[in-house]
N, C-alpha and C positions, 0 to 999 in steps of 0.2 A: 219392455225389453230386458230388464233385469230378470223376469220370471223365465224368458226363453234362453238367457244366457248363465243360468244358474248350474246346470250342469257343466258348462265350458267353465266357470270359475271354480268349481269343484275340482274338476280334472288338474288344472292349474296349480291350486293350492297343494295337490298330491304331488306336483312335480318340483315344488320349490325346494324340498331336501336337496335334490340332484343339482338344481343350478345354483344353490348357496353352497354346496360341497364343492363344485367344480370352480366356481369364481374366487373361493378363497382359498383354493390351493390344498385342502385338507385329504388327506388318503386314509379312508376308513379301511378296516379290514375286509380281505376280498368277499368272504360272504355277505358281510355288510352292504360293501359296495354294489354286488349284485342286485340286492333288494332295491336299495335305493335308487341307482341309476336304472334298473330295471323298469322300476315304478315311474320315473320320470319318462322313459321312452314309451311306455304303453300309455300314460296319461295323455301324453302328446300327441299319441297316434290316435286317440280317440277325438281329439280337437281336431285334428287335420281332417279325420274321415267325415266328422260332423261339417265342416267347412265346405270340404269337396262335394258332400251332397246338396247343400245349400245352395252353393254356386250354380247348380243345375238350373234354378229359376231365371238367372242371367245369361246362362251360356246354354244354347241350343245345338242339336245336331249330333251326327255320329263322331265328330272330332271330341264333343266333351265328354262323351262316354269313354272314350279312350284315354283322354287326358287325365280326368278323374281316376280312372282305373291306375294309372302312374301315380299320382298323388298318394293314392290310398297305400301303396308300398315303399313310399319314399322312406320311412323308419327303416325298413327292413336294407334299403340300398346305401342307407348311410352306414350302417354297420357294416355290410359286405365289402362297400369300397373302402372303408377304413383299414379292414383285413388286408384286402389287396395291395394299397397304397404303402402299407406299412412292409407288406412283404418285399417290396422292391428293394429296400435295405435291409431288412431283417428276415433271411430265408425261414427262420421257424414258424413265421407266419402264414407262409404259401399254403400248407394244408387248411388252415382256418377259413381262408376266403374261398376255398373249393368246399368245405364243410358246410358253410351258411347258407351257400348257394344250392348244393344239392338237397339240404335239409328243407329248405324253404320251398322248393318245387315238389318233393314228396308229400309234405305236409299239405300242401296245397290241393294235391290231388288226392291222395289216400285219406284223408280227414276232410277237408272242404268240401270237396265236390262229391264224395260218399254221403256225408251228412246231410247236405242241402237236398240231396235227390231222395234220401230216405225221408227224410222229415216233410219234404214235398208231396211224396208219395202217400205217406200217411195221412196229411191234411186232404189231400183230394179224393182217398179211399173213404174218410169218415164223412166228408159232405155229400159225396156221392151215394153213399150206402153201399158200395161194391167196390172190389179189390181194384185197385188203379195199378198194372204193372209196369209201366216206363213213364217216364217224365219226357215230354215232348217240346221241342224247340220250333222255334218257326224258321222259315228259309232264310230268313237275314244272317241267321249264325252259320251260314255255309261259307261266307268270307272270313268269319274269325276262325274257325277251324282249318281253311285253307291256308293263312297264315301260319297257324300253329303245325299244320301237316309239313309244309314247308322247313320252318324252323327246325323241327323235330328230325327232319333226315339230314339236315346240315350237321344238327348238334353230333351226330354219330362219329363226324370228323375227330370229335376232342377225344373218346376213349380210343380210338385207332390209332391216332397219333401221340397220345399220350401228353398233350399240351392245349392251351388256348392261344394262338398265335394272334398277333396285333392286327394282320390282314384279315384273320375270320372276326375278329373283333370289330373292325371298321365296317365290313360287310354286313353284319347283324344289325349294328348300328343304323345302317344306310336302310336296311331292310325294314327296321322300325319305323324310320321317316317315312318311308314308303305306307307302311300301315296306318300310320297318323293321316297321310295325305288320302289316301283311299277311305279313311272313316269320314274325314270331312266332306266327303262327296257322297256321303251313304244315304242322305235324307231321313236320318231318325229324327222327327220332330215332335215326338210324343210329348204330353207333359208329364214331367218331374213326380213320382209317386214317394214323397218323403216320409220317414218315419221319425218318430223320438223328438230329440233335441233337434235334429237336421229340420223337421218338419215346423217347429216353434220358431228356429230363424228365419226358415223360409218363408214364413207367413209375416214376417216385419215388413214395415214400409221401406221401399226402395232405398232410400238413403241409408237408413238405419242397418238394413240387411247387408247390402254392399260394405259398408263400414265396419261391421261386425265380422263379414267373411274375409276381408282382406286382414282385420287386425287378426283373426284365427290364424290364419295361414303364416302372418308373420311370426307370431308369438311361438305358436307350434313348431315350426321350422325351426326356430332359434332354440328352443329346447331340445328338439333332437339332435342339433349339431354339438351343443354342449353336452348332451349326455352319452352320445353314441361311443365316442373313444373311451372314455372310463368305463361305459359298460362293456363293451368288447375286450377290454384289457382285463376286467375284473372277472370275466368269464373264463380266461386264460388261466389268471392268478388264483383263483377260486379253485378251479379244478385240481391244481397241485396242492394246495392248501388242505382241501377236502379228501384227496384221494380219488378223485373221479377222473376220467378220462376227457380232458380238455376238448378233444377232438368232438364227442359227442354232446358236450354241454354247448358247445359253439353251434352244433349242426342241430338242435333240437330246441333248445331254450331261447335262444336268440329269435329265431323265427317265429316262435311260438308267440312271445311278446310283441313283435313288431306287427304280426297279422291280425292279432286278436281283435282290433276293431272291424277289420274287414271281414272276419268269419262271422262275428256276430251281426253283423249288417246283413250279411247273406243269409243267415240261419233265420233272422227276423223276416226278411222277405218270404222266406220259404214257408214259415210259420202262418204268414198272412194268406197263403195259396198263390204266392208269385213265385212257383219255383224257377220257370225258365227265366224270370229276371235274375234271379239270386243267381243261378250256374252260368247266366251270360257274363256277369260280374266276374266270376271266378275264372272263367275262360278268357277273360280281357286280361285280368292279372297274370294267367300263365302265359298268354303269348308275350306280355311285357316282361315277365322273368326269363322266358326261353331267347329272347332276343336283347332286350336294352339291358338287362341284368349281365348276362355272358358276355355281350359286345363289351360293356364297360371294363370289365375286370381287366383284361391285359392293357388297358390305357391306363386304368389307376395304377396297375403295377409298373409299367413304363415310367409314368410321372414321379412315381415313389424312388426310382432309381433301378429298376429291373430292367431285363434284356427286353428284347421284341416278342418273346414266349413267355407265357407264365406254364412252366414246365410241372407235370403231375407225378406224384409218385403212386406205386402200385394201389395203395388203398382208395387215392382219389379217384383213379381210372375205374376201380370197381363201383366206388359209389356214384360216379357219373354214369357209368353203364347201366346201374339198377336204376336211376333217375329216369335215364331214356327210355330203358325198356317199358318202364311203369307209363312214361307219357303215350309212348305209341300204342300200347294197350289200351288205353282211356280212348285216345282218339279213334282208333280203329273200332270200337264199339259204337262213338257217335257219329260215323260216318252218315248214318242214316237219321239224325237229327232225333234219335230217340235214344235215352239213357235207362236201359231196363234195370229192374229192382236188383236180378242176380250181379249185374255188373258193380252196382253199388256195393253191395255186401262182398263181394270179390276184392274190391279196390280196398275197404276198409279191413278185411281179414288179413290180405297180403302186407298191408301196412303196419298191423299190429303184431304179425309173426316175424317181422324182421328183427324186431325186439328180443323174442324167444330163442331165435337161431343166427346171433351174430360171428362177425368173424367171415373170413374170405370164402369159405365154402358155402355158407348161409346166404351171402350175397351173390355168387355165382348160381345157386340154386332158385334164388327168387327170379334172378334176372331172365333164367331159362323158361320160369312158369310165365312171367309177363309176356316174353317173347312168343311163346306157344300159344297163348291166349290171344297175343296181337295178330298172328298168322292164321288163327281159325276165324277170327273176327274179319280180317280183311279178305279172306276167301268168301265169307257169306256175303260181305257187302261188297263185293269187288265192282259192281256196277256204279257205287257211288265214289270210288276212288279219284278216277279222272275227274269228275265235276268238282269234288271239295279241292284239289289239288290248284286247279285252273281258277276256282272261284276267285282269288285275289288279283287275278290280271284281267278278269272278264270286266267290260264296262256294261252298264243296262240303262235303259232310258232314264230311269230315276237318277242314275250319276250323272246323266249328260244335263239333267235339269239343275240339278244341286249345283253342280260347276259353272252352270250359266247365273246361277243367282250368286255364287261367291265372287265371280268375276265383276259382275254388276255392283256388289258392294263394294 
């Protein structure tokens, strides 16, 4: 058991300075705080990710897949919801809630989806001895893409109205609950394919495994809760101290730290030739972010003392529009359940270009490019639009069988 938990213990050791500083009330300089508390978030995120993967041994079905995808992005939620909650009483924090959310979404697609696809295609080409031009998903992912499609259409309400209203937030949370309910009846009962530390933990005897997984969840969650607030504040204060745009630090550094474990797990799956599973994990994460995360922001804002609507300024509207058009472009390409090489390179290239042409004009140009590509892909794949959009609301024979099993339990 010690051998299996050695990587976990090393990560928790790396998180000790963050816990000690937080509990002792010591406030280091902002740049040092970014490093210490950021390391605490990253270390705890790895532990949380390993626990979530190992838990698949004891939790089966599509619901497990959806829930584990939620768990994997909890560190990011902790940071973003702190910004939204604080913004309720401190308007200066309003931009940061939107910044972290848009950054994490664009990072997930622009870097995550594209990298997984390109690595998968490289591995497949090397193994087959011929060029593989597209990563192919099985038909079971139509439902995931359907949920993402509906959420993406609804999401355009935000840049159009310039706000995230509480009513919209509640609707997105209800849609996410429906997503979990449909996942529970999806009937995915394949054996989990674990790698690295998660495989070692998953191979422990039942009692030891469950004890280890529960302990990892609790300890990692405690570390994240302790480190999230000072990490978020250090990004804002560190930007001022270093002369760096705080908005950019919050938008990119925080999501990169919290999503690192999820990206690494997906990349390892892709490198092992399981590209569809890797991309499927990131699609689930995108559904979570586009429903649960966005829906939670106005609620956290209201609990923090804000009004019923989280108002966005011009910069945030532009960022959200850019994020929404990127999502629609990626989704339009995937309607046929094929992710071609050109689309992966395009997502990655446009993600990189945004740093070379910052500013309002650059954001609108990129939004226009994403939208034009999305329209072209939608026209080409027009026969798949209706089946994908209606997929979340259709019941199959397998769903009926799974529902009967759940009722019997």
